[in-house]
C-alpha positions as CSV (number, residue, x, y, z in Angstrom):
1,M,44.0,112.0,113.9
2,V,44.4,114.3,110.7
3,R,45.0,112.7,107.9
4,E,48.2,114.8,107.0
5,D,49.2,113.9,110.5
6,R,49.2,110.2,109.5
7,I,50.8,111.4,106.0
8,N,53.7,112.8,107.6
9,D,54.0,109.9,110.3
10,F,54.2,107.4,107.2
11,L,56.3,109.8,106.4
12,N,58.6,109.8,109.0
13,G,58.3,106.0,109.9
14,R,61.0,102.9,109.8
15,L,58.2,101.3,107.7
16,F,58.9,103.9,104.5
17,L,62.0,103.2,105.0
18,L,61.7,99.4,104.5
19,L,59.6,100.3,101.8
20,V,62.0,102.0,99.7
21,S,65.0,100.0,101.2
22,V,63.4,97.3,99.6
23,A,62.1,98.9,96.7
24,Y,65.8,100.4,96.3
25,I,67.0,96.9,96.5
26,I,64.6,94.8,93.9
27,A,65.4,97.8,91.6
28,S,69.0,97.8,92.0
29,L,69.4,94.0,91.5
30,T,67.1,93.6,88.6
31,E,68.9,96.8,86.3
32,A,72.2,94.9,87.4
33,A,70.6,91.6,86.0
34,S,69.4,93.2,82.8
35,G,72.3,95.0,82.2
36,R,71.9,97.2,80.0
37,L,73.0,101.1,81.8
38,P,77.3,101.4,80.7
39,A,79.0,102.0,82.5
40,P,79.4,105.6,83.9
41,R,82.0,107.9,83.4
42,V,83.2,109.6,86.5
43,G,86.1,111.7,85.8
44,N,90.1,111.0,87.0
45,G,91.8,111.4,90.1
46,M,94.7,113.4,89.7
47,F,97.2,110.9,89.8
48,F,95.7,107.8,88.9
49,T,92.1,107.1,86.1
50,M,89.4,105.6,87.4
51,T,86.5,105.5,84.9
52,G,83.7,103.2,84.7
53,T,82.8,100.8,87.6
54,L,84.9,100.0,90.6
55,I,84.2,96.3,90.0
56,E,83.5,94.2,86.8
57,N,81.1,92.4,87.6
58,R,78.1,94.0,87.4
59,L,76.5,91.8,90.0
60,S,78.6,91.8,92.2
61,S,78.5,96.3,92.5
62,A,75.8,96.0,92.2
63,I,75.8,94.3,96.2
64,V,78.1,96.2,97.2
65,N,76.7,99.5,96.1
66,I,73.5,98.5,97.7
67,L,75.2,98.1,101.1
68,C,76.8,100.9,100.6
69,T,74.4,103.7,100.0
70,L,72.5,101.4,103.3
71,G,75.2,101.7,105.3
72,T,75.2,105.0,104.7
73,A,71.1,105.5,105.0
74,A,72.0,103.6,108.8
75,L,75.2,106.6,109.4
76,L,72.8,109.3,108.8
77,L,69.7,107.2,111.7
78,V,72.9,107.3,114.4
79,F,74.3,110.7,113.4
80,N,70.2,111.9,113.9
81,H,70.2,110.4,116.7
82,L,73.4,110.8,118.3
83,Y,74.0,115.1,117.6
84,N,70.1,115.6,117.4
85,F,70.3,117.2,114.1
86,V,66.8,117.7,114.4
87,R,65.2,117.9,117.6
88,S,62.6,114.8,117.0
89,F,64.1,111.7,116.0
90,T,63.2,111.1,112.9
91,F,64.4,108.4,109.6
92,V,63.3,110.9,106.6
93,F,66.8,111.4,105.9
94,A,67.6,108.5,105.6
95,S,64.8,107.5,103.8
96,M,65.2,110.4,101.0
97,F,68.8,108.8,100.6
98,V,67.3,105.7,99.2
99,F,64.5,107.2,97.6
100,M,67.8,109.8,96.0
101,Q,69.9,106.6,95.6
102,M,67.1,104.2,93.5
103,V,65.1,107.3,90.9
104,N,69.1,106.7,88.8
105,P,70.1,103.7,87.5
106,F,73.2,105.1,86.8
107,I,74.7,105.2,90.6
108,G,71.5,102.9,92.7
109,V,73.3,100.0,89.8
110,Q,77.4,100.2,89.9
111,F,79.8,100.7,92.6
112,N,80.5,104.3,92.0
113,A,83.0,106.9,93.3
114,G,80.0,108.8,94.2
115,S,79.4,105.6,96.6
116,A,82.3,105.6,98.3
117,L,82.4,109.3,98.0
118,C,78.4,109.0,100.3
119,L,81.3,107.3,102.9
120,V,83.6,108.8,103.3
121,L,82.1,111.8,104.3
122,M,79.3,110.6,106.6
123,G,82.3,109.3,108.2
124,C,84.3,112.3,108.2
125,V,81.4,114.5,109.1
126,F,81.4,111.9,112.6
127,V,84.9,113.5,113.3
128,L,84.0,116.4,112.8
129,F,81.0,116.6,115.1
130,G,82.9,114.3,118.0
131,S,85.9,116.9,117.7
132,Y,84.1,120.1,119.0
133,Q,85.5,122.7,121.1
134,Q,88.3,120.4,121.8
135,K,90.7,121.9,120.6
136,A,93.5,119.8,122.6
137,T,93.2,116.6,121.1
138,S,92.2,118.1,117.8
139,Q,94.7,117.7,116.1
140,R,94.3,114.4,115.6
141,N,90.7,114.8,114.3
142,I,91.7,117.1,111.4
143,F,95.0,115.5,110.8
144,L,93.1,111.9,110.1
145,V,90.1,114.2,107.6
146,F,92.8,115.8,105.3
147,S,94.5,112.9,104.9
148,V,91.7,111.4,104.3
149,L,90.6,113.5,101.8
150,S,94.0,114.0,100.7
151,F,94.4,110.9,99.8
152,C,90.5,110.3,98.6
153,C,91.8,113.3,96.0
154,S,94.4,111.1,94.2
155,L,91.6,108.8,93.2
156,Q,88.7,111.0,92.2
157,Y,88.8,115.1,91.4
158,V,85.6,116.4,93.7
159,F,86.6,115.1,96.9
160,L,88.9,118.4,96.6
161,F,85.9,120.3,97.4
162,L,85.4,118.7,100.6
163,I,88.2,120.2,102.2
164,P,87.3,123.6,101.9
165,V,84.2,122.8,104.1
166,F,85.7,121.0,106.3
167,F,88.4,123.6,107.4
168,I,85.6,125.6,107.6
169,G,83.6,123.0,109.5
170,F,86.9,123.1,112.2
171,I,86.6,126.6,112.4
172,Q,82.6,126.9,113.2
173,M,83.4,123.7,115.7
174,R,85.6,125.3,118.1
175,S,88.5,122.8,116.9
176,M,91.2,125.5,115.5
177,N,94.1,126.3,116.6
178,F,97.9,127.1,114.6
179,R,98.3,122.8,115.4
180,G,95.0,123.0,114.3
181,F,96.4,124.8,110.7
182,L,99.6,122.8,111.2
183,A,98.1,119.1,111.3
184,F,95.9,120.5,108.1
185,L,98.9,121.1,106.5
186,I,99.8,117.8,106.7
187,G,97.4,115.9,105.7
188,L,96.9,117.7,103.3
189,V,100.9,117.2,102.4
């Protein structure tokens, strides 16, 4: 086997994901225990203000954030397995997500709106892909996604940018019709 193939197999394999996850956990808990990082300024919502971290205790916040990050990585693996986003099953999506979370200490240590955004986004993507070519039953899915996004907009304005993305996504999934458009409007309200 050629050296490049072995490196490629290692980076696409579960051992690399395991090593990156362990390094992420160790780095996040070490940084949370040191207490050197200030709380990030995460912005405001449309109706509520959300500044800093969502959990005041640094260690608890780090543990919840680690669980959210690893949960999102697991959802990426499930998504790739269910919908064959890439022809061959690979761990590279989850590995790179965990690695990118690890390299930024502000993200890795404190549970904030960004971690919640990743989980909400993955949940909405599962609902979006599950409604492919189902115009008869897609109204419930459309309503669910846009009501969740509308609620999240009241906590953090960044969720506003996902509304047109998912609207176009439902059109691309061939599940949007007039009743779906009404469900979209009611979900936003």
